[in-house]
Structure formats: structure tokens, C-alpha cells
PyMOL commands that place a pseudoatom at each C-alpha (Angstrom):
pseudoatom trace, name=CA, resn=MET, resi=1, chain=A, elem=C, hetatm=0, pos=[17.699, -14.742, -2.000]
pseudoatom trace, name=CA, resn=PHE, resi=2, chain=A, elem=C, hetatm=0, pos=[13.895, -14.329, -1.692]
pseudoatom trace, name=CA, resn=ASN, resi=3, chain=A, elem=C, hetatm=0, pos=[13.792, -15.336, 1.938]
pseudoatom trace, name=CA, resn=LYS, resi=4, chain=A, elem=C, hetatm=0, pos=[16.746, -13.159, 2.734]
pseudoatom trace, name=CA, resn=VAL, resi=5, chain=A, elem=C, hetatm=0, pos=[15.193, -10.018, 1.252]
pseudoatom trace, name=CA, resn=ILE, resi=6, chain=A, elem=C, hetatm=0, pos=[11.857, -10.643, 2.909]
pseudoatom trace, name=CA, resn=THR, resi=7, chain=A, elem=C, hetatm=0, pos=[13.644, -10.991, 6.248]
pseudoatom trace, name=CA, resn=LEU, resi=8, chain=A, elem=C, hetatm=0, pos=[15.539, -7.689, 5.590]
pseudoatom trace, name=CA, resn=ILE, resi=9, chain=A, elem=C, hetatm=0, pos=[12.280, -5.917, 4.734]
pseudoatom trace, name=CA, resn=ASP, resi=10, chain=A, elem=C, hetatm=0, pos=[10.681, -7.251, 7.919]
pseudoatom trace, name=CA, resn=GLU, resi=11, chain=A, elem=C, hetatm=0, pos=[13.644, -6.274, 9.992]
pseudoatom trace, name=CA, resn=ALA, resi=12, chain=A, elem=C, hetatm=0, pos=[13.529, -2.740, 8.504]
pseudoatom trace, name=CA, resn=ASN, resi=13, chain=A, elem=C, hetatm=0, pos=[9.800, -2.378, 9.247]
pseudoatom trace, name=CA, resn=ASN, resi=14, chain=A, elem=C, hetatm=0, pos=[10.122, -3.824, 12.750]
pseudoatom trace, name=CA, resn=GLN, resi=15, chain=A, elem=C, hetatm=0, pos=[12.155, -0.764, 13.627]
pseudoatom trace, name=CA, resn=ASP, resi=16, chain=A, elem=C, hetatm=0, pos=[9.009, 1.477, 13.328]
pseudoatom trace, name=CA, resn=PRO, resi=17, chain=A, elem=C, hetatm=0, pos=[8.673, 3.373, 16.585]
pseudoatom trace, name=CA, resn=ASN, resi=18, chain=A, elem=C, hetatm=0, pos=[4.888, 3.781, 15.854]
pseudoatom trace, name=CA, resn=THR, resi=19, chain=A, elem=C, hetatm=0, pos=[2.681, 0.935, 16.949]
pseudoatom trace, name=CA, resn=GLU, resi=20, chain=A, elem=C, hetatm=0, pos=[-0.764, -0.376, 16.038]
pseudoatom trace, name=CA, resn=GLN, resi=21, chain=A, elem=C, hetatm=0, pos=[-3.084, -2.731, 17.918]
pseudoatom trace, name=CA, resn=HIS, resi=22, chain=A, elem=C, hetatm=0, pos=[-4.338, -5.802, 16.183]
pseudoatom trace, name=CA, resn=ASN, resi=23, chain=A, elem=C, hetatm=0, pos=[-6.172, -8.680, 17.936]
pseudoatom trace, name=CA, resn=GLY, resi=24, chain=A, elem=C, hetatm=0, pos=[-5.052, -7.420, 21.330]
pseudoatom trace, name=CA, resn=GLU, resi=25, chain=A, elem=C, hetatm=0, pos=[-1.384, -7.308, 20.358]
pseudoatom trace, name=CA, resn=SER, resi=26, chain=A, elem=C, hetatm=0, pos=[0.844, -4.282, 19.644]
pseudoatom trace, name=CA, resn=PHE, resi=27, chain=A, elem=C, hetatm=0, pos=[2.859, -4.329, 16.420]
pseudoatom trace, name=CA, resn=PRO, resi=28, chain=A, elem=C, hetatm=0, pos=[5.229, -1.828, 14.688]
pseudoatom trace, name=CA, resn=LYS, resi=29, chain=A, elem=C, hetatm=0, pos=[2.879, -0.047, 12.347]
pseudoatom trace, name=CA, resn=GLU, resi=30, chain=A, elem=C, hetatm=0, pos=[4.683, -0.516, 9.051]
pseudoatom trace, name=CA, resn=TYR, resi=31, chain=A, elem=C, hetatm=0, pos=[5.496, -4.165, 9.903]
pseudoatom trace, name=CA, resn=LEU, resi=32, chain=A, elem=C, hetatm=0, pos=[1.828, -4.884, 10.292]
pseudoatom trace, name=CA, resn=TYR, resi=33, chain=A, elem=C, hetatm=0, pos=[0.969, -3.070, 7.141]
pseudoatom trace, name=CA, resn=SER, resi=34, chain=A, elem=C, hetatm=0, pos=[3.566, -5.056, 5.177]
pseudoatom trace, name=CA, resn=GLN, resi=35, chain=A, elem=C, hetatm=0, pos=[2.088, -8.272, 6.575]
pseudoatom trace, name=CA, resn=ARG, resi=36, chain=A, elem=C, hetatm=0, pos=[-1.443, -7.124, 5.492]
pseudoatom trace, name=CA, resn=MET, resi=37, chain=A, elem=C, hetatm=0, pos=[-0.078, -6.297, 1.971]
pseudoatom trace, name=CA, resn=SER, resi=38, chain=A, elem=C, hetatm=0, pos=[1.400, -9.739, 1.557]
pseudoatom trace, name=CA, resn=GLU, resi=39, chain=A, elem=C, hetatm=0, pos=[-1.764, -11.399, 2.940]
pseudoatom trace, name=CA, resn=MET, resi=40, chain=A, elem=C, hetatm=0, pos=[-3.984, -9.409, 0.471]
pseudoatom trace, name=CA, resn=LEU, resi=41, chain=A, elem=C, hetatm=0, pos=[-1.671, -10.269, -2.463]
pseudoatom trace, name=CA, resn=THR, resi=42, chain=A, elem=C, hetatm=0, pos=[-2.052, -13.968, -1.585]
pseudoatom trace, name=CA, resn=ARG, resi=43, chain=A, elem=C, hetatm=0, pos=[-5.816, -13.527, -1.818]
pseudoatom trace, name=CA, resn=PHE, resi=44, chain=A, elem=C, hetatm=0, pos=[-5.953, -11.250, -4.826]
pseudoatom trace, name=CA, resn=LYS, resi=45, chain=A, elem=C, hetatm=0, pos=[-3.254, -12.698, -7.006]
pseudoatom trace, name=CA, resn=PRO, resi=46, chain=A, elem=C, hetatm=0, pos=[-2.127, -16.046, -5.428]
pseudoatom trace, name=CA, resn=ASP, resi=47, chain=A, elem=C, hetatm=0, pos=[0.134, -16.735, -8.532]
pseudoatom trace, name=CA, resn=ALA, resi=48, chain=A, elem=C, hetatm=0, pos=[2.148, -13.491, -8.173]
pseudoatom trace, name=CA, resn=ASP, resi=49, chain=A, elem=C, hetatm=0, pos=[5.887, -14.168, -8.668]
pseudoatom trace, name=CA, resn=GLU, resi=50, chain=A, elem=C, hetatm=0, pos=[8.548, -13.566, -6.031]
pseudoatom trace, name=CA, resn=LEU, resi=51, chain=A, elem=C, hetatm=0, pos=[9.537, -10.172, -7.398]
pseudoatom trace, name=CA, resn=MET, resi=52, chain=A, elem=C, hetatm=0, pos=[5.971, -8.913, -6.943]
pseudoatom trace, name=CA, resn=GLN, resi=53, chain=A, elem=C, hetatm=0, pos=[5.859, -10.499, -3.480]
pseudoatom trace, name=CA, resn=ILE, resi=54, chain=A, elem=C, hetatm=0, pos=[8.886, -8.408, -2.637]
pseudoatom trace, name=CA, resn=ALA, resi=55, chain=A, elem=C, hetatm=0, pos=[7.430, -5.202, -4.165]
pseudoatom trace, name=CA, resn=VAL, resi=56, chain=A, elem=C, hetatm=0, pos=[4.148, -5.529, -2.249]
pseudoatom trace, name=CA, resn=ARG, resi=57, chain=A, elem=C, hetatm=0, pos=[5.914, -6.373, 1.033]
pseudoatom trace, name=CA, resn=ALA, resi=58, chain=A, elem=C, hetatm=0, pos=[8.148, -3.239, 0.624]
pseudoatom trace, name=CA, resn=GLN, resi=59, chain=A, elem=C, hetatm=0, pos=[5.454, -0.794, -0.471]
pseudoatom trace, name=CA, resn=HIS, resi=60, chain=A, elem=C, hetatm=0, pos=[5.695, 1.246, 2.777]
pseudoatom trace, name=CA, resn=ILE, resi=61, chain=A, elem=C, hetatm=0, pos=[9.169, 0.241, 3.957]
pseudoatom trace, name=CA, resn=GLN, resi=62, chain=A, elem=C, hetatm=0, pos=[10.296, 2.575, 6.737]
pseudoatom trace, name=CA, resn=ARG, resi=63, chain=A, elem=C, hetatm=0, pos=[7.674, 5.059, 5.845]
pseudoatom trace, name=CA, resn=TRP, resi=64, chain=A, elem=C, hetatm=0, pos=[8.073, 6.865, 9.168]
pseudoatom trace, name=CA, resn=LYS, resi=65, chain=A, elem=C, hetatm=0, pos=[11.502, 8.103, 8.020]
pseudoatom trace, name=CA, resn=SER, resi=66, chain=A, elem=C, hetatm=0, pos=[9.821, 10.381, 5.463]
pseudoatom trace, name=CA, resn=PRO, resi=67, chain=A, elem=C, hetatm=0, pos=[7.042, 12.165, 7.393]
pseudoatom trace, name=CA, resn=ARG, resi=68, chain=A, elem=C, hetatm=0, pos=[4.340, 14.255, 5.811]
pseudoatom trace, name=CA, resn=SER, resi=69, chain=A, elem=C, hetatm=0, pos=[5.477, 17.120, 8.027]
pseudoatom trace, name=CA, resn=ASP, resi=70, chain=A, elem=C, hetatm=0, pos=[8.693, 17.441, 5.949]
pseudoatom trace, name=CA, resn=PHE, resi=71, chain=A, elem=C, hetatm=0, pos=[6.589, 19.081, 3.200]
pseudoatom trace, name=CA, resn=GLU, resi=72, chain=A, elem=C, hetatm=0, pos=[4.236, 22.042, 2.921]
pseudoatom trace, name=CA, resn=MET, resi=73, chain=A, elem=C, hetatm=0, pos=[0.862, 21.294, 4.456]
pseudoatom trace, name=CA, resn=ASN, resi=74, chain=A, elem=C, hetatm=0, pos=[-1.142, 21.940, 1.263]
pseudoatom trace, name=CA, resn=LYS, resi=75, chain=A, elem=C, hetatm=0, pos=[-2.204, 19.966, -1.832]
pseudoatom trace, name=CA, resn=GLN, resi=76, chain=A, elem=C, hetatm=0, pos=[1.020, 20.623, -3.663]
pseudoatom trace, name=CA, resn=GLY, resi=77, chain=A, elem=C, hetatm=0, pos=[3.078, 19.546, -0.561]
pseudoatom trace, name=CA, resn=TYR, resi=78, chain=A, elem=C, hetatm=0, pos=[1.010, 16.376, -0.274]
pseudoatom trace, name=CA, resn=HIS, resi=79, chain=A, elem=C, hetatm=0, pos=[1.740, 15.437, -3.872]
pseudoatom trace, name=CA, resn=GLN, resi=80, chain=A, elem=C, hetatm=0, pos=[5.479, 16.242, -3.518]
pseudoatom trace, name=CA, resn=TRP, resi=81, chain=A, elem=C, hetatm=0, pos=[5.510, 14.021, -0.372]
pseudoatom trace, name=CA, resn=ARG, resi=82, chain=A, elem=C, hetatm=0, pos=[3.750, 11.097, -2.224]
pseudoatom trace, name=CA, resn=SER, resi=83, chain=A, elem=C, hetatm=0, pos=[6.199, 11.373, -5.138]
pseudoatom trace, name=CA, resn=ALA, resi=84, chain=A, elem=C, hetatm=0, pos=[9.228, 11.432, -2.714]
pseudoatom trace, name=CA, resn=LEU, resi=85, chain=A, elem=C, hetatm=0, pos=[7.887, 8.406, -0.909]
pseudoatom trace, name=CA, resn=TYR, resi=86, chain=A, elem=C, hetatm=0, pos=[7.692, 6.328, -4.027]
pseudoatom trace, name=CA, resn=ILE, resi=87, chain=A, elem=C, hetatm=0, pos=[11.367, 6.949, -4.727]
pseudoatom trace, name=CA, resn=PHE, resi=88, chain=A, elem=C, hetatm=0, pos=[12.338, 6.507, -1.108]
pseudoatom trace, name=CA, resn=HIS, resi=89, chain=A, elem=C, hetatm=0, pos=[10.609, 3.101, -0.773]
pseudoatom trace, name=CA, resn=ALA, resi=90, chain=A, elem=C, hetatm=0, pos=[11.768, 1.892, -4.164]
pseudoatom trace, name=CA, resn=SER, resi=91, chain=A, elem=C, hetatm=0, pos=[15.436, 2.893, -3.550]
pseudoatom trace, name=CA, resn=LEU, resi=92, chain=A, elem=C, hetatm=0, pos=[15.433, 1.259, -0.064]
pseudoatom trace, name=CA, resn=VAL, resi=93, chain=A, elem=C, hetatm=0, pos=[14.045, -2.112, -1.288]
pseudoatom trace, name=CA, resn=VAL, resi=94, chain=A, elem=C, hetatm=0, pos=[16.616, -2.113, -4.128]
pseudoatom trace, name=CA, resn=GLU, resi=95, chain=A, elem=C, hetatm=0, pos=[19.396, -1.738, -1.648]
pseudoatom trace, name=CA, resn=LEU, resi=96, chain=A, elem=C, hetatm=0, pos=[18.082, -4.730, 0.332]
pseudoatom trace, name=CA, resn=MET, resi=97, chain=A, elem=C, hetatm=0, pos=[17.676, -6.757, -2.883]
pseudoatom trace, name=CA, resn=LYS, resi=98, chain=A, elem=C, hetatm=0, pos=[21.329, -5.899, -3.788]
pseudoatom trace, name=CA, resn=GLN, resi=99, chain=A, elem=C, hetatm=0, pos=[22.436, -7.288, -0.397]
pseudoatom trace, name=CA, resn=ALA, resi=100, chain=A, elem=C, hetatm=0, pos=[20.442, -10.463, -0.986]
pseudoatom trace, name=CA, resn=GLY, resi=101, chain=A, elem=C, hetatm=0, pos=[22.207, -10.909, -4.414]
pseudoatom trace, name=CA, resn=PHE, resi=102, chain=A, elem=C, hetatm=0, pos=[19.363, -10.103, -6.905]
pseudoatom trace, name=CA, resn=SER, resi=103, chain=A, elem=C, hetatm=0, pos=[20.274, -9.180, -10.495]
pseudoatom trace, name=CA, resn=ASP, resi=104, chain=A, elem=C, hetatm=0, pos=[19.972, -5.480, -11.783]
pseudoatom trace, name=CA, resn=THR, resi=105, chain=A, elem=C, hetatm=0, pos=[17.100, -6.608, -13.916]
pseudoatom trace, name=CA, resn=ASP, resi=106, chain=A, elem=C, hetatm=0, pos=[15.153, -7.971, -11.010]
pseudoatom trace, name=CA, resn=GLN, resi=107, chain=A, elem=C, hetatm=0, pos=[16.035, -4.834, -8.938]
pseudoatom trace, name=CA, resn=ASN, resi=108, chain=A, elem=C, hetatm=0, pos=[14.741, -2.556, -11.780]
pseudoatom trace, name=CA, resn=ARG, resi=109, chain=A, elem=C, hetatm=0, pos=[11.555, -4.396, -12.060]
pseudoatom trace, name=CA, resn=VAL, resi=110, chain=A, elem=C, hetatm=0, pos=[10.791, -4.099, -8.346]
pseudoatom trace, name=CA, resn=TYR, resi=111, chain=A, elem=C, hetatm=0, pos=[12.008, -0.432, -8.366]
pseudoatom trace, name=CA, resn=ASN, resi=112, chain=A, elem=C, hetatm=0, pos=[9.510, 0.443, -11.087]
pseudoatom trace, name=CA, resn=ALA, resi=113, chain=A, elem=C, hetatm=0, pos=[6.637, -1.351, -9.365]
pseudoatom trace, name=CA, resn=VAL, resi=114, chain=A, elem=C, hetatm=0, pos=[7.309, 0.259, -5.912]
pseudoatom trace, name=CA, resn=ALA, resi=115, chain=A, elem=C, hetatm=0, pos=[7.946, 3.634, -7.512]
pseudoatom trace, name=CA, resn=LYS, resi=116, chain=A, elem=C, hetatm=0, pos=[4.580, 3.238, -9.325]
pseudoatom trace, name=CA, resn=LYS, resi=117, chain=A, elem=C, hetatm=0, pos=[6.173, 3.906, -12.705]
pseudoatom trace, name=CA, resn=ASP, resi=118, chain=A, elem=C, hetatm=0, pos=[3.804, 3.935, -15.649]
pseudoatom trace, name=CA, resn=ILE, resi=119, chain=A, elem=C, hetatm=0, pos=[0.852, 3.002, -13.564]
pseudoatom trace, name=CA, resn=LYS, resi=120, chain=A, elem=C, hetatm=0, pos=[-2.087, 1.775, -15.594]
pseudoatom trace, name=CA, resn=ARG, resi=121, chain=A, elem=C, hetatm=0, pos=[0.351, 0.632, -18.257]
pseudoatom trace, name=CA, resn=ASN, resi=122, chain=A, elem=C, hetatm=0, pos=[2.890, -1.252, -16.172]
pseudoatom trace, name=CA, resn=LEU, resi=123, chain=A, elem=C, hetatm=0, pos=[1.037, -4.276, -14.758]
pseudoatom trace, name=CA, resn=ASP, resi=124, chain=A, elem=C, hetatm=0, pos=[3.484, -4.564, -11.933]
pseudoatom trace, name=CA, resn=SER, resi=125, chain=A, elem=C, hetatm=0, pos=[2.899, -0.985, -10.719]
pseudoatom trace, name=CA, resn=GLN, resi=126, chain=A, elem=C, hetatm=0, pos=[-0.900, -1.548, -11.140]
pseudoatom trace, name=CA, resn=LEU, resi=127, chain=A, elem=C, hetatm=0, pos=[-0.646, -4.663, -9.026]
pseudoatom trace, name=CA, resn=VAL, resi=128, chain=A, elem=C, hetatm=0, pos=[1.075, -2.861, -6.188]
pseudoatom trace, name=CA, resn=GLU, resi=129, chain=A, elem=C, hetatm=0, pos=[-1.551, -0.126, -6.392]
pseudoatom trace, name=CA, resn=ASP, resi=130, chain=A, elem=C, hetatm=0, pos=[-4.411, -2.565, -6.452]
pseudoatom trace, name=CA, resn=VAL, resi=131, chain=A, elem=C, hetatm=0, pos=[-3.155, -4.362, -3.374]
pseudoatom trace, name=CA, resn=ALA, resi=132, chain=A, elem=C, hetatm=0, pos=[-2.514, -1.087, -1.495]
pseudoatom trace, name=CA, resn=SER, resi=133, chain=A, elem=C, hetatm=0, pos=[-6.031, 0.106, -2.285]
pseudoatom trace, name=CA, resn=LEU, resi=134, chain=A, elem=C, hetatm=0, pos=[-7.608, -3.184, -1.229]
pseudoatom trace, name=CA, resn=VAL, resi=135, chain=A, elem=C, hetatm=0, pos=[-5.665, -3.089, 2.054]
pseudoatom trace, name=CA, resn=PHE, resi=136, chain=A, elem=C, hetatm=0, pos=[-6.682, 0.507, 2.593]
pseudoatom trace, name=CA, resn=ILE, resi=137, chain=A, elem=C, hetatm=0, pos=[-10.396, -0.296, 2.113]
pseudoatom trace, name=CA, resn=GLU, resi=138, chain=A, elem=C, hetatm=0, pos=[-10.289, -3.335, 4.350]
pseudoatom trace, name=CA, resn=HIS, resi=139, chain=A, elem=C, hetatm=0, pos=[-8.033, -2.215, 7.146]
pseudoatom trace, name=CA, resn=TYR, resi=140, chain=A, elem=C, hetatm=0, pos=[-7.586, 1.553, 7.138]
pseudoatom trace, name=CA, resn=MET, resi=141, chain=A, elem=C, hetatm=0, pos=[-10.510, 3.382, 5.573]
pseudoatom trace, name=CA, resn=LEU, resi=142, chain=A, elem=C, hetatm=0, pos=[-12.684, 3.263, 8.724]
pseudoatom trace, name=CA, resn=GLY, resi=143, chain=A, elem=C, hetatm=0, pos=[-9.870, 4.556, 10.947]
pseudoatom trace, name=CA, resn=PHE, resi=144, chain=A, elem=C, hetatm=0, pos=[-9.228, 7.363, 8.410]
pseudoatom trace, name=CA, resn=ALA, resi=145, chain=A, elem=C, hetatm=0, pos=[-12.983, 8.191, 8.486]
pseudoatom trace, name=CA, resn=ASN, resi=146, chain=A, elem=C, hetatm=0, pos=[-13.028, 8.294, 12.289]
pseudoatom trace, name=CA, resn=ALA, resi=147, chain=A, elem=C, hetatm=0, pos=[-10.021, 10.602, 12.282]
pseudoatom trace, name=CA, resn=LYS, resi=148, chain=A, elem=C, hetatm=0, pos=[-11.887, 13.081, 9.907]
pseudoatom trace, name=CA, resn=PRO, resi=149, chain=A, elem=C, hetatm=0, pos=[-15.191, 13.666, 11.611]
pseudoatom trace, name=CA, resn=ASP, resi=150, chain=A, elem=C, hetatm=0, pos=[-15.465, 17.023, 9.806]
pseudoatom trace, name=CA, resn=TYR, resi=151, chain=A, elem=C, hetatm=0, pos=[-15.595, 15.411, 6.323]
pseudoatom trace, name=CA, resn=ASN, resi=152, chain=A, elem=C, hetatm=0, pos=[-19.135, 15.427, 4.816]
pseudoatom trace, name=CA, resn=GLU, resi=153, chain=A, elem=C, hetatm=0, pos=[-20.575, 12.815, 2.540]
pseudoatom trace, name=CA, resn=GLU, resi=154, chain=A, elem=C, hetatm=0, pos=[-19.502, 14.668, -0.610]
pseudoatom trace, name=CA, resn=LYS, resi=155, chain=A, elem=C, hetatm=0, pos=[-15.912, 14.734, 0.569]
pseudoatom trace, name=CA, resn=TRP, resi=156, chain=A, elem=C, hetatm=0, pos=[-16.030, 11.014, 1.365]
pseudoatom trace, name=CA, resn=MET, resi=157, chain=A, elem=C, hetatm=0, pos=[-17.593, 10.169, -1.983]
pseudoatom trace, name=CA, resn=GLY, resi=158, chain=A, elem=C, hetatm=0, pos=[-14.559, 11.958, -3.606]
pseudoatom trace, name=CA, resn=ILE, resi=159, chain=A, elem=C, hetatm=0, pos=[-12.065, 9.997, -1.566]
pseudoatom trace, name=CA, resn=ILE, resi=160, chain=A, elem=C, hetatm=0, pos=[-13.716, 6.632, -2.293]
pseudoatom trace, name=CA, resn=ARG, resi=161, chain=A, elem=C, hetatm=0, pos=[-13.908, 7.496, -6.058]
pseudoatom trace, name=CA, resn=ARG, resi=162, chain=A, elem=C, hetatm=0, pos=[-10.335, 8.566, -6.182]
pseudoatom trace, name=CA, resn=THR, resi=163, chain=A, elem=C, hetatm=0, pos=[-9.289, 5.265, -4.581]
pseudoatom trace, name=CA, resn=TRP, resi=164, chain=A, elem=C, hetatm=0, pos=[-11.552, 3.359, -6.967]
pseudoatom trace, name=CA, resn=GLN, resi=165, chain=A, elem=C, hetatm=0, pos=[-10.060, 5.155, -10.002]
pseudoatom trace, name=CA, resn=LYS, resi=166, chain=A, elem=C, hetatm=0, pos=[-6.608, 3.986, -9.033]
pseudoatom trace, name=CA, resn=MET, resi=167, chain=A, elem=C, hetatm=0, pos=[-7.729, 0.323, -9.115]
pseudoatom trace, name=CA, resn=SER, resi=168, chain=A, elem=C, hetatm=0, pos=[-7.968, -2.068, -12.088]
pseudoatom trace, name=CA, resn=ASP, resi=169, chain=A, elem=C, hetatm=0, pos=[-11.120, -3.680, -13.263]
pseudoatom trace, name=CA, resn=GLU, resi=170, chain=A, elem=C, hetatm=0, pos=[-9.953, -6.893, -11.663]
pseudoatom trace, name=CA, resn=ALA, resi=171, chain=A, elem=C, hetatm=0, pos=[-9.596, -5.189, -8.324]
pseudoatom trace, name=CA, resn=HIS, resi=172, chain=A, elem=C, hetatm=0, pos=[-13.060, -3.638, -8.735]
pseudoatom trace, name=CA, resn=GLU, resi=173, chain=A, elem=C, hetatm=0, pos=[-14.529, -7.059, -9.264]
pseudoatom trace, name=CA, resn=PHE, resi=174, chain=A, elem=C, hetatm=0, pos=[-12.555, -8.387, -6.225]
pseudoatom trace, name=CA, resn=VAL, resi=175, chain=A, elem=C, hetatm=0, pos=[-14.379, -5.784, -4.045]
pseudoatom trace, name=CA, resn=LEU, resi=176, chain=A, elem=C, hetatm=0, pos=[-17.813, -6.109, -5.575]
pseudoatom trace, name=CA, resn=THR, resi=177, chain=A, elem=C, hetatm=0, pos=[-17.900, -9.929, -5.350]
pseudoatom trace, name=CA, resn=GLY, resi=178, chain=A, elem=C, hetatm=0, pos=[-17.283, -9.740, -1.584]
pseudoatom trace, name=CA, resn=LYS, resi=179, chain=A, elem=C, hetatm=0, pos=[-13.724, -10.901, -1.455]
pseudoatom trace, name=CA, resn=ILE, resi=180, chain=A, elem=C, hetatm=0, pos=[-12.677, -8.310, 1.008]
pseudoatom trace, name=CA, resn=THR, resi=181, chain=A, elem=C, hetatm=0, pos=[-14.363, -7.158, 4.173]
pseudoatom trace, name=CA, resn=LEU, resi=182, chain=A, elem=C, hetatm=0, pos=[-15.816, -3.723, 3.752]
pseudoatom trace, name=CA, resn=PRO, resi=183, chain=A, elem=C, hetatm=0, pos=[-15.935, -1.411, 6.854]
pseudoatom trace, name=CA, resn=ALA, resi=184, chain=A, elem=C, hetatm=0, pos=[-19.520, -1.908, 7.990]
pseudoatom trace, name=CA, resn=PRO, resi=185, chain=A, elem=C, hetatm=0, pos=[-20.361, 1.800, 8.715]
pseudoatom trace, name=CA, resn=LEU, resi=186, chain=A, elem=C, hetatm=0, pos=[-19.076, 2.771, 5.234]
pseudoatom trace, name=CA, resn=VAL, resi=187, chain=A, elem=C, hetatm=0, pos=[-20.677, -0.045, 3.122]
pseudoatom trace, name=CA, resn=GLY, resi=188, chain=A, elem=C, hetatm=0, pos=[-23.592, 2.094, 1.908]
pseudoatom trace, name=CA, resn=LEU, resi=189, chain=A, elem=C, hetatm=0, pos=[-21.345, 5.051, 1.123]
pseudoatom trace, name=CA, resn=ILE, resi=190, chain=A, elem=C, hetatm=0, pos=[-18.881, 2.791, -0.814]
pseudoatom trace, name=CA, resn=HIS, resi=191, chain=A, elem=C, hetatm=0, pos=[-21.639, 1.274, -2.955]
pseudoatom trace, name=CA, resn=LYS, resi=192, chain=A, elem=C, hetatm=0, pos=[-23.088, 4.675, -3.628]
pseudoatom trace, name=CA, resn=ALA, resi=193, chain=A, elem=C, hetatm=0, pos=[-19.724, 6.168, -4.604]
pseudoatom trace, name=CA, resn=VAL, resi=194, chain=A, elem=C, hetatm=0, pos=[-18.804, 3.337, -7.056]
pseudoatom trace, name=CA, resn=ALA, resi=195, chain=A, elem=C, hetatm=0, pos=[-22.266, 2.827, -8.547]
for i in range(1, 195): cmd.bond("trace and resi %d" % i, "trace and resi %d" % (i + 1))
show_as sticks, trace
zoom trace
């Protein structure tokens, strides 16, 4: 069942029309993201059970089908989009789990983790958030910074601190003990923000 649902998630993400370059190869963007999520989970929480491996792999499943442009381009619209995404991703992975034969109990646990239910209190939701934050810092923060040349240091400090606040103490320690690769141009700013 586990291998079947992982294959279904990968097949779904391989349909992404958006691509990203990595090591000289082109990959569907959300497929590459899901691989990075699984790889980070293996490093951060190597003993994570199969249900959390599924949740992490499906964190962005078919994200391109719910674009930011479907919502108002303001702060409220951004938050509405994020909330809708959580439900979209969680519902989709549960459908795939159903196809693979998982029980309702297992489906509910993954749904709650991917939908970020009771974050900070639900350890599963917090784990998905931690892994997503670690992947953002290691793989996407620099690209995001390069896409926002108008952001000043104060704005960046706010973004880094908001990311940091989402993370558990365990994830903080994982970063501060050098277990992820920080984007070199932002190292000073990251350390300043979280000091």
C-alpha cells in the first residue's frame, strides 16, 4: 500500500507543467519539491513512520492546480489561498490513499498533518511544517530572495523570523548545528534574524 500511494503521488506531481533545473536536468517542479521533502525527512527524522512519509511527500501535491492568482492579490487573499491549499493537498492525498487501500484512520491522520491541523499541538502537523521550512531554507530561500530585489533587510528579517516561528525547537537545533546547507549570501542575515 505504501509503495502504491508513493507511486500515485509521484505520478500526480510528474504532471506539473512547470519545470525546475537541478544538477543540469529539468524536472517537473512539484515532483522535485516532493523528492526534496522526502530527502529532508530522512535526514531530520529518519525514524518517521510510513504515514508521515506519505504526508511529507504529498505536502505540495499538484499545487499548480490551485494558483495564487485565483485569489485577491492582497494579504487576506494570500491567507485564503494558503488555507485553501492545505485542504486541496490533504483531500487529494486522501483520495490516493483510498485507492491504495489505507484505512479511514490512516487517511485521517495524514489529512490532518497535510492540512496543518492543530499545528504546534499536533506533532504530525508540526513535522510536516518543520520539513517544509527546512526545505525552503535549504533549496528555495535564495531563489525567493533573488526574485524580490526590492525587499530591504528589515523585510527579510521578518520573513526569516516568521519561518523560524513556524518551526519546532528540534528543527531550530537542526539548522543551528549545521545539518542543512544555508544559502551562502543569506547566512549572516539568517543568523542575525534568529539570534
